[in-house]
C-alpha positions in Angstrom: 0.1 -0.2 0.1 1.2 3.4 -0.8 1.9 5.8 1.9 0.1 9.2 2.5 3.3 10.9 1.9 4.1 9.1 -1.0 0.5 9.9 -2.6 0.9 13.7 -1.6 4.6 13.6 -3.0 3.0 12.3 -6.2 0.6 15.0 -6.3 3.3 17.9 -5.7 3.0 18.3 -2.3 5.8 18.3 0.4 6.5 17.1 3.6 5.5 20.3 4.9 1.8 19.8 4.1 1.7 16.8 6.2 2.9 18.6 8.9 0.9 21.8 8.9 -2.1 21.5 6.6 -3.9 18.4 7.0 -6.5 18.8 10.5 -8.2 16.5 12.3 -11.6 16.4 14.1 -10.3 15.0 17.3 -7.2 13.4 19.2 -8.8 10.0 18.1 -8.5 10.6 14.3 -5.0 11.8 14.5 -3.5 8.2 13.4 -6.1 6.9 10.9 -5.8 2.9 10.6 -4.8 3.2 7.0 -2.0 5.6 7.9 -1.0 4.7 11.2 2.7 6.3 11.1 1.9 9.7 9.9 1.4 12.9 11.9 -1.4 14.7 10.8 -1.6 17.6 12.7 1.6 19.6 14.4 -0.3 20.8 17.2 -2.3 17.9 18.3 -0.5 16.0 20.8 -3.1 13.6 22.0 -1.9 12.4 25.5 1.8 13.1 24.9 3.1 16.5 26.2 4.7 18.5 23.5 7.1 21.7 23.4 5.6 24.7 22.5 7.4 27.8 21.0 7.0 30.7 23.9 9.3 33.2 21.3 11.2 33.9 25.2 14.0 32.4 26.5 13.3 33.6 30.3 11.4 31.4 32.9 7.7 31.8 32.8 6.3 31.8 36.1 2.5 31.7 36.7 -0.1 31.0 33.8 -3.8 31.3 33.9 -6.3 30.1 31.2 -9.2 32.0 31.1 -12.5 31.9 28.6 -10.1 30.2 26.1 -7.2 32.5 26.0 -4.2 32.3 28.0 -1.3 34.4 29.4 1.8 33.4 30.8 3.9 35.7 32.8 7.9 35.3 34.1 11.4 37.0 33.8 12.1 40.2 32.3 8.3 41.6 32.7 7.6 39.2 29.9 3.9 37.9 29.5 3.3 35.7 26.6 -0.1 35.5 25.2 -2.3 32.9 23.3 -5.8 32.7 22.1 -5.7 28.9 22.0 -3.2 27.9 24.3 -1.0 26.6 21.2 0.6 29.9 19.3 1.9 32.6 21.4 2.7 36.4 21.1 5.0 38.2 23.5 3.6 41.1 25.4 6.0 43.6 27.4 4.8 45.2 30.5 6.1 48.2 32.1 7.6 46.2 35.1 11.2 45.4 34.8 12.0 42.5 37.0 10.0 39.1 37.2 6.3 38.5 37.0 5.0 36.6 39.3 1.1 36.9 38.9 -1.5 37.7 36.2 -5.3 38.1 35.8 -7.4 39.0 32.9 -10.7 39.5 32.8 -10.9 38.8 29.0 -8.9 39.5 26.2 -8.0 43.1 26.4 -8.5 43.8 30.2 -6.1 42.6 33.0 -3.2 42.8 35.5 0.4 41.7 36.2 2.1 41.8 39.1 5.6 41.1 40.7 8.9 42.2 42.0 8.1 45.8 43.4 5.1 47.4 44.5 2.8 48.1 41.5 0.1 46.6 40.0 0.4 47.0 36.5 -3.2 47.4 34.5 -3.9 46.5 30.6 -7.3 47.5 28.7 -5.8 46.4 24.8 -4.2 42.8 25.6 -0.9 44.2 26.9 0.0 46.7 24.4 0.7 49.1 26.8 0.2 49.5 30.5 -0.5 51.9 33.4 0.6 50.9 36.9 -1.0 52.0 40.4 1.6 52.1 43.5 0.1 49.5 46.2 0.0 49.9 49.8 2.8 47.6 50.9 6.6 47.2 51.1 6.7 43.8 50.1 7.2 41.7 46.7 4.1 40.8 44.8 3.8 36.9 44.5 -0.1 36.5 43.3 -3.3 38.0 42.1 -6.9 36.5 42.2 -10.2 37.6 41.2 -13.3 35.3 42.4 -15.4 38.1 41.2 -14.9 40.9 38.4 -14.8 43.3 41.5 -13.6 41.4 44.7 -9.5 40.7 44.2 -6.9 39.6 46.2 -3.0 40.2 45.8 -0.4 37.9 48.1 2.7 39.8 49.2 5.7 38.3 50.6 8.7 40.2 52.2 12.3 40.4 52.3 12.9 40.7 56.1 14.2 38.4 56.3 13.5 36.3 52.6 9.7 34.9 52.6 8.7 36.8 55.8 6.2 38.7 56.5 3.3 38.1 54.3 0.4 40.7 53.4 -3.2 40.4 51.8 -4.1 43.0 49.7 -7.8 43.2 48.8 -9.7 45.4 46.5 -14.0 45.3 46.2 -14.0 48.2 43.0 -12.2 45.6 40.5 -8.6 46.7 41.4 -9.4 50.8 41.5 -7.9 50.9 44.8 -6.3 48.1 47.3 -6.0 47.9 51.1 -4.1 45.8 53.6 -6.7 43.1 55.3 -4.1 41.0 56.9 -0.4 40.4 57.7 1.2 37.2 58.3 4.3 36.3 59.8 5.1 34.5 56.3 5.0 35.0 52.8 2.0 34.1 50.8 2.4 32.6 47.4 -1.0 30.2 46.7 -4.8 31.4 46.3 -8.4 29.5 45.5 -11.8 29.8 46.3 -13.4 27.0 47.9 -17.6 27.8 47.4 -17.4 31.0 49.2 -14.3 30.2 51.0 -11.2 32.2 49.9 -8.2 29.9 50.8 -4.4 31.2 50.7 -1.2 29.2 51.3 2.6 30.4 51.8 6.0 29.9 53.3 6.7 27.5 56.4 3.3 25.5 56.0 1.1 28.0 56.6 -2.5 28.6 55.1 -5.0 31.1 55.7 -9.0 31.1 54.9 -11.7 34.0 55.2 -15.4 33.1 55.1 -16.3 36.9 54.8 -14.8 38.0 51.3 -11.6 38.6 53.0 -12.4 41.0 55.3 -11.3 38.8 58.4 -8.8 35.5 58.0 -8.8 32.4 60.2 -5.5 30.1 60.0 -5.7 26.8 58.8 -3.9 23.5 60.0 -1.4 21.5 57.7 1.1 18.7 58.6 4.1 20.4 56.6 6.5 23.1 57.4 7.7 23.6 53.7 6.4 26.4 51.3 2.8 25.9 50.2 3.1 27.3 46.3 -0.3 26.3 44.6 -4.0 25.3 45.6 -6.9 24.5 43.8 -10.4 22.7 44.5 -12.4 20.0 42.6 -15.5 21.2 44.5 -16.6 23.6 47.5 -14.9 21.4 50.0 -12.5 18.8 48.6 -9.0 20.7 47.4 -5.3 19.8 46.7 -2.5 21.7 47.1 1.4 21.4 46.2 4.6 22.6 47.6 8.2 21.3 49.3 11.1 22.4 51.1 13.5 25.2 50.7 16.5 22.7 49.1 14.0 21.3 47.0 14.9 17.9 47.9 11.8 17.2 48.9 7.7 17.9 47.7 4.4 16.9 48.9 1.1 17.0 47.4 -1.6 18.1 50.4 -5.5 17.4 50.5 -8.7 18.8 52.4 -12.0 17.9 52.4 -13.1 20.8 54.7 -12.5 23.9 52.0 -9.2 24.7 53.1 -9.4 24.5 57.1 -7.1 21.4 57.5 -4.5 19.8 54.9 -2.7 16.2 55.3 0.0 15.2 53.0 -1.3 12.4 50.7 1.8 12.3 48.5 5.5 12.6 49.1 8.4 12.9 46.4 12.3 13.5 46.5 11.8 16.8 44.3 10.0 19.8 45.0 6.3 20.2 43.6 5.3 23.6 42.2 2.6 23.6 39.5 -0.7 22.3 40.1 -4.1 22.4 37.6 -7.2 20.8 38.2 -9.9 19.9 35.4 -13.8 19.3 36.0 -13.2 15.7 35.2 -11.2 14.7 37.9 -7.7 15.2 36.5 -4.9 16.6 38.8 -2.1 17.6 37.2 1.0 18.7 39.2 4.6 19.1 38.3 8.2 20.3 39.5 11.8 20.2 39.4 13.5 18.0 36.9 10.7 17.5 35.0 8.7 15.2 37.0 4.9 15.2 36.4 2.8 13.6 39.0 -1.3 13.1 38.1 -4.5 11.7 39.1 -7.4 10.7 36.8 -9.4 9.9 39.4 -10.2 12.8 41.8 -7.0 12.1 43.7 -7.6 8.6 44.5 -4.6 7.3 42.5 -1.6 8.8 41.1 1.0 8.5 38.9 4.5 9.9 37.8 6.2 10.7 34.7 8.6 13.0 33.1 9.0 15.2 30.3 12.2 17.0 30.1 14.5 17.5 32.8 14.3 21.0 33.9 11.9 22.9 36.2 7.5 22.9 36.1 6.5 26.0 37.8 3.0 26.3 37.0 0.1 24.9 35.0 -3.7 25.3 33.7 -6.2 23.8 31.5 -7.3 26.1 28.9 -10.3 23.2 28.7 -11.0 19.9 30.4 -8.6 18.3 27.6 -6.2 20.4 27.2 -3.2 21.0 29.8 -0.4 23.5 30.1 2.9 23.5 31.8 5.1 26.7 32.1 9.0 26.6 33.5 12.4 27.6 33.1 13.8 28.7 29.8 10.9 29.8 28.4 9.3 26.4 28.3 5.6 25.8 27.3 4.4 22.0 27.5 1.2 21.2 25.9 -0.8 18.5 26.0 -4.4 17.0 24.3 -5.9 14.1 26.5 -9.7 13.3 26.5 
């Protein structure tokens, strides 16, 4: 039987046509039975992680996927933007140092934050930015808006590194901010569990608020490590990841009481930093040396793989089948998996 590539060659088409012009309707159609060795779409990874071109060499530290479009931020004030999680455009913010947090309400309007005390706002998708000086002397480490008006920025101080921490809150969509809590430790992770807001940070500390961030209570954890990302699969059940300062140990934590208490369920000999959860029960975590630890059954069981040998820092789901990882050296990994 003549191969597909041979048939195309006879018609005057080159190999580039095979790699970039043919399309398929789903991952299941990627390898048609008759041509089961032909790669017919250059961006459909169908269960396999694939590297994408971010067009930047610097580390990407945080990624957010909202309504089908994706933004990732990192070194040298760089943001990379995608409308499909596959093709990326570089945007440059007014921040000279590292960016650690990003939130967009839609394709045009969003914020980025990072080293320093300024919040940067765009109304044109990152083509230009305005800045607002925030009421803190620490470094900004995450930004989160559970609604269009209610938002939070997490702060980590320098005295010593990682202490103290602060929670800044806005109730007017980011026009003004106030310090609503100071903690003895820097803060990194934030998520919503039903109507509760949960944050996490250095030395295993975590906090929660049941009044939209006006007051905070301390949660309990069984680790003394930094907890970098948290996420929830329901209003009560969630997961968190982190590790120790020398990155020689990482953990996955579990809560069933909306973040009031956390228990270690997975321990690894490397730090775990990235966490993303889809609505079908798939939990994707990743960390140092290319390690990826995942569950496909809402955290009941876990499997470990690797992709590359460098560090994955943040993760997001564009939709239930499309996962993204970002990390050092501008790396973006993409996977489609039903």
